[in-house]
C-alpha positions in Angstrom: 103.7 59.5 77.8 104.1 63.2 77.3 107.7 64.4 76.9 108.3 67.5 79.0 111.4 69.3 80.3 110.1 71.1 83.4 113.0 71.8 85.7 115.5 71.0 82.9 118.2 73.3 81.6 119.3 73.1 78.0 122.1 74.7 75.9 121.5 74.8 72.1 124.4 76.0 70.0 123.9 77.6 66.6 120.4 78.4 67.7 119.9 81.8 66.0 118.1 80.3 63.0 117.3 77.2 61.1 117.3 73.9 63.0 118.9 75.4 66.1 116.1 77.9 66.5 113.5 75.2 66.2 115.3 73.1 68.8 115.4 75.9 71.2 111.8 76.9 70.7 110.6 73.3 71.1 112.6 72.7 74.3 111.3 75.9 75.8 107.7 75.1 74.8 107.9 71.9 76.7 109.3 73.6 79.9 113.1 73.7 79.6 115.1 76.8 80.4 117.2 77.4 77.3 120.5 79.2 76.7 120.4 80.2 73.0 123.9 80.3 71.7 124.8 81.7 68.3 127.9 83.6 67.0 125.7 85.2 64.5 128.0 84.6 61.5 126.9 83.6 58.0 126.7 80.0 56.7 130.5 80.3 55.9 131.3 81.3 59.4 132.1 85.0 58.7 130.8 87.9 60.8 129.2 87.8 64.2 126.2 89.3 66.0 123.9 88.1 68.8 120.8 89.8 67.2 119.5 86.6 65.7 119.9 84.6 68.9 118.3 87.5 70.9 115.3 87.3 68.7 114.9 83.6 69.6 115.2 84.4 73.3 112.6 87.2 72.8 110.2 84.6 71.2 110.7 82.2 74.0 110.1 84.8 76.6 107.0 86.2 74.8 105.6 82.7 75.0 106.1 82.5 78.7 109.4 80.6 78.7 112.8 81.2 80.3 115.8 81.8 78.0 119.0 83.8 77.7 121.4 84.6 75.0 125.1 83.9 74.4 127.3 84.9 71.5 130.3 82.7 72.2 132.1 81.0 69.3 132.2 77.3 69.9 135.7 77.3 68.6 136.9 79.3 71.6 137.1 77.0 74.6 137.5 79.8 77.1 134.4 81.5 75.8 132.5 78.1 75.9 133.5 77.6 79.5 132.2 81.1 80.2 128.9 80.2 78.5 128.5 77.1 80.7 129.3 79.2 83.8 126.6 81.7 82.7 124.1 78.9 82.8 125.3 77.5 86.1 125.2 81.0 87.7 121.6 81.6 86.5 120.0 78.1 86.7 122.4 75.9 88.7 122.6 72.9 86.3 122.9 71.7 82.7 120.8 68.8 81.7 120.8 68.9 77.9 123.4 70.0 75.3 122.4 70.2 71.7 125.6 70.6 69.6 124.1 72.1 66.5 126.5 74.9 65.5 128.0 74.5 62.1 129.2 76.1 58.8 129.7 75.1 55.2 132.7 75.6 52.9 131.6 73.3 50.0 133.9 72.7 47.1 135.3 69.6 45.4 138.3 68.3 47.3 140.6 69.2 44.3 139.5 72.8 44.5 139.2 73.1 48.4 141.7 75.2 50.2 143.2 73.4 53.2 142.1 76.3 55.4 138.4 75.7 54.4 138.9 72.0 55.5 140.5 73.0 58.8 137.8 75.6 59.7 134.9 73.2 59.1 136.6 70.6 61.3 137.2 73.2 63.9 133.6 74.5 64.1 131.9 71.1 63.9 134.3 68.8 65.7 136.2 71.0 68.1 133.1 73.1 68.7 131.2 70.0 69.9 134.2 68.8 71.9 134.6 72.2 73.6 130.9 72.4 74.6 130.7 68.7 75.7 133.9 68.9 77.7 132.6 72.0 79.5 129.3 70.4 80.6 130.7 66.9 81.1 131.9 67.3 84.8 128.6 69.0 85.6 126.6 66.2 84.2 128.8 63.6 86.0 128.3 65.4 89.3 124.5 65.5 88.9 124.4 61.9 87.5 122.3 63.1 84.5 122.9 64.4 81.1 121.7 64.2 77.5 124.1 65.2 74.8 123.2 65.4 71.1 125.8 65.6 68.3 124.5 66.8 65.0 126.0 64.4 62.4 124.9 64.1 58.8 124.2 61.8 55.9 127.2 63.6 54.3 129.4 62.0 57.0 127.6 58.6 57.2 127.3 58.1 53.5 129.3 60.8 51.7 128.3 63.7 49.5 130.0 65.3 46.5 131.7 68.5 47.3 131.6 68.0 51.1 134.9 66.3 52.0 135.4 68.7 54.9 131.8 68.7 56.2 131.5 64.9 55.7 134.8 64.2 57.6 133.7 66.4 60.4 130.3 64.8 60.7 131.7 61.3 60.7 134.2 62.4 63.4 131.2 63.4 65.6 129.8 59.9 65.0 133.0 58.5 66.5 132.6 60.9 69.4 129.1 59.6 70.0 130.3 56.0 70.0 132.9 56.5 72.8 131.2 59.1 75.0 128.0 57.1 75.1 130.1 54.3 76.7 132.0 56.6 79.1 128.8 58.4 80.2 126.7 55.3 80.9 127.4 55.0 84.6 126.5 58.6 85.1 123.3 58.4 83.1 124.8 60.7 80.5 123.3 59.5 77.2 125.0 60.6 74.0 123.3 60.3 70.7 123.6 61.5 67.1 121.0 63.4 65.0 121.3 63.2 61.2 118.9 65.8 59.9 117.6 66.4 56.4 116.2 70.0 56.5 115.9 73.1 54.5 117.9 75.9 56.2 120.2 78.7 55.2 122.9 76.1 54.6 120.7 74.2 52.0 119.3 77.2 50.1 120.0 76.9 46.3 121.0 73.3 46.6 117.6 71.7 46.2 114.4 72.3 44.1 111.7 74.5 45.8 109.3 71.5 46.1 111.9 69.5 47.9 112.7 72.4 50.2 109.1 72.8 51.2 108.9 69.1 52.3 112.1 69.5 54.3 110.9 71.9 57.0 113.3 72.1 59.9 110.3 71.5 62.3 110.1 68.0 61.0 113.5 67.1 62.5 112.7 68.4 66.0 110.8 65.3 67.3 114.0 63.2 66.9 115.9 65.8 69.0 113.2 65.9 71.7 113.4 62.1 72.0 117.2 62.1 72.4 116.9 65.0 74.9 114.3 63.5 77.2 114.6 61.3 80.3 113.7 58.2 78.3 116.3 58.9 75.6 118.2 56.0 74.0 122.0 55.9 74.2 124.5 55.5 71.3 121.7 55.9 68.7 122.0 57.7 65.4 118.5 59.0 64.5 117.9 60.2 61.0 115.1 62.6 60.4 113.6 64.5 57.5 110.2 65.4 56.0 108.4 63.6 58.7 110.2 60.3 58.4 112.6 58.8 61.0 115.3 56.1 60.6 118.2 54.7 62.7 121.6 54.4 61.0 124.1 51.8 62.2 127.7 51.1 61.5 127.7 47.3 60.9 130.2 44.5 60.7 129.8 41.6 58.3 130.4 38.0 59.5 133.4 38.0 57.3 135.7 35.1 56.4 138.7 33.6 58.3 141.8 33.3 56.0 144.6 32.9 58.4 148.1 34.4 58.0 149.6 32.6 55.0 151.8 34.2 52.3 148.9 34.0 49.8 146.3 35.7 52.1 146.3 38.9 50.1 145.3 36.9 46.9 142.8 34.9 48.9 141.2 38.1 50.3 141.0 39.7 46.8 139.4 36.5 45.5 136.9 36.2 48.4 136.1 40.0 48.8 132.5 39.4 47.8 132.1 36.8 50.5 133.8 39.0 53.1 131.4 41.8 52.1 128.3 39.7 52.3 125.8 41.4 54.7 123.8 38.4 55.6 123.8 38.2 59.4 125.8 41.4 59.9 126.4 42.7 63.3 126.2 46.0 65.2 129.1 45.7 67.7 128.4 47.1 71.2 131.9 48.6 71.3 135.1 48.6 69.3 136.6 45.7 71.2 133.7 43.4 69.9 135.3 43.6 66.5 138.4 42.1 68.0 136.5 39.5 69.9 134.7 38.5 66.7 137.9 38.1 64.8 139.8 36.2 67.6 136.7 33.9 67.9 137.0 33.0 64.3 140.7 32.4 64.5 140.3 30.1 67.6 137.4 28.2 65.9 139.6 27.7 62.8 142.5 26.5 64.9 140.3 24.0 66.8 138.6 22.9 63.7 
C-alpha cells in the first residue's frame, strides 16, 4: 500500500527549516497541498522573517507541488485563525496539521529565568493548542482529520537542562491522550511524534558522527504514517536514525493496601512490589486507572 496525499491539505508549523521543512517537502512530494508556516525566528524565538518558509514553498512549487507561505506566530491565536482561513479560502479544507513549531531556552532549572520557562511553554503548548483549536471545527465538519503533536524524549523521559522544554513536551502528550478520545467519532486521529534529529536546535549538543546519523529525513516516515488515512490513534511514535519505537505511559498492577492508619508505612515498605512492572497495563483512558483501583478494592472487600 502506497501512502499518498492527493486531494489532501496540510498545515506544517515551524516548516522553514529542519524537521518542519522535511515534513512539508515529504507531504507535498506525495500529493498534499501544503501551507508552510514559519515565524522565521532563531532557535531561541527571536526575530522573524518568512524568507526561510518562502524558500520551502519555492522548492515545493519547483517540484510541481502546491504550497503557500504563512508567517504567523503560533503564540498569536488571532494570527493562527487567519492562517487557517487562508487555507480554507485557497483550498477549502484542512486534513492534516503537523504541530512542529518550537524553540529552546536551555539552562539548568536553578539558573533558568521564569520568562524562559513561560515562553517555551507558550510556543510549544499554547502554539499547538491554538493551531489545533483553529482546525478542530473544520475537521469535525468534514469528519476527517489527522493531528500530529511533536513531543520529545525530553518530556517522556527527562533531559538535564530542559525543564521548560520537557514540561512543554509532556504537556503535549497529555493533549494527545485527551484529543485522541474526543476526536474519535469524527475520524480525527491525534498522535505524538518524538523525534531524534540533528537540526538547528541540536547543533553543538552532539558529536559530529552522531549528528550525521540523526538526519531529519529519518524521522519523516513516522510523520507520514501518522498523517495518512490509515493512521493509528493515540500513539506516540519515536523516530531517529532510521529506527522507530512506540512509547507508552503504563500502569503497574500495584498492591491493594486499604485505608488504615499504617498505610503510609506499608506503602513505603512495599514500594518495590507496587513498582513491579510484570503485567503492567496501558490504560485506554484515565478512568481505567480508577476502574483498576476500585476493582482491587472490591476484590479485597469480598475476599
